[in-house]
C-alpha positions in Angstrom: 15.3 1.5 7.4 12.9 3.9 5.8 9.5 4.0 7.5 7.8 5.5 4.4 7.0 3.5 1.3 6.2 4.9 -2.1 4.4 2.5 -4.5 4.4 3.7 -8.1 5.4 2.2 -11.4 6.3 5.5 -13.1 6.7 8.5 -10.8 9.9 9.4 -9.0 10.1 9.8 -5.2 8.7 13.0 -3.8 11.8 13.1 -1.5 14.6 10.9 -0.2 12.7 9.9 3.0 10.8 7.2 1.0 11.7 3.8 -0.2 10.5 3.3 -3.8 8.8 0.1 -5.0 7.7 -0.1 -8.6 5.3 -3.1 -8.5 3.0 -5.1 -6.4 5.6 -7.9 -6.2 8.3 -5.4 -5.1 6.0 -4.0 -2.5 5.3 -7.6 -1.2 9.0 -8.3 -1.0 9.6 -5.0 1.0 6.8 -5.8 3.5 8.0 -9.4 4.0 11.5 -8.2 4.7 10.7 -5.0 6.7 7.2 -5.2 8.0 4.5 -2.6 7.3 6.0 0.9 7.4 4.4 3.7 9.3 3.4 5.5 6.1 2.6 4.3 2.5 1.9 6.5 -0.5 -0.1 4.4 -3.0 -0.5 4.5 -6.7 -3.5 2.5 -8.0 -2.5 1.5 -11.6 0.8 -0.3 -11.8 1.1 -1.0 -15.5 0.5 -3.9 -17.8 2.5 -7.1 -18.6 3.9 -8.0 -22.0 0.5 -9.2 -23.1 -1.1 -5.9 -22.1 -2.9 -7.6 -19.1 -3.3 -5.3 -16.1 -0.8 -6.0 -13.4 -1.9 -6.2 -9.7 -2.8 -2.7 -8.4 -2.2 -0.6 -5.3 -5.7 -1.7 -4.3 -4.5 -5.3 -4.4 -1.6 -4.4 -2.2 -3.9 -2.7 0.3 -6.1 -5.8 0.4 -2.9 -7.9 1.0 -1.9 -5.7 3.9 -5.3 -6.0 5.5 -5.3 -9.8 5.0 -1.9 -10.1 6.6 -3.0 -7.9 9.6 -6.2 -9.8 10.1 -4.4 -13.1 10.1 -1.8 -11.8 12.6 1.1 -12.4 10.1 2.0 -8.8 9.8 0.7 -5.8 11.8 -0.1 -2.2 10.9 2.0 0.1 13.2 -0.2 1.9 15.7 0.7 5.2 14.0 0.1 3.9 10.5 -1.1 6.5 7.9 -1.3 6.5 4.2 -1.9 8.7 1.1 -3.2 7.7 -2.3 -1.4 9.8 -5.0 -3.1 7.9 -7.9 -4.5 9.9 -10.9 -7.3 7.2 -11.1 -10.2 8.6 -9.1 -12.1 5.3 -8.7 -8.9 3.5 -7.8 -8.0 6.2 -5.3 -11.4 6.0 -3.7 -11.3 2.2 -3.5 -8.0 2.2 -1.7 -9.0 5.0 0.7 -12.4 3.5 1.5 -11.0 0.0 2.0 -8.1 1.0 4.3 -10.0 3.7 6.2 -12.8 1.2 6.9 -10.4 -1.5 8.1 -8.3 0.8 10.2 -11.5 2.3 11.8 -12.7 -1.3 12.6 -9.3 -2.2 14.0 -9.1 0.9 16.2 -12.6 0.3 17.6 -11.7 -3.3 18.3 -8.7 -2.1 20.4 -10.8 0.0 22.7 
């Protein structure tokens, strides 16, 4: 089982150590089957549907992970880390701020 997840609707894997998921739904399926991996590389914008409506984003996936962890359904590994490779600067900052804030809170709560 890969312990690195790469969420992106267009880009190819940076290397073979990652598992590629192309959408929010694929990412959910992966997490439900395998748990939260030790490392996730996030894209923010994950495309549009057939009606040109924006699909759920990497930020939505980050919020899902936090919700699952807060509700003790899934847990972030103790050594969890992430990177946001998105070209969307606002989306990138949103994911980073959200996850860093939660992980800081979680680590302070452990102490």
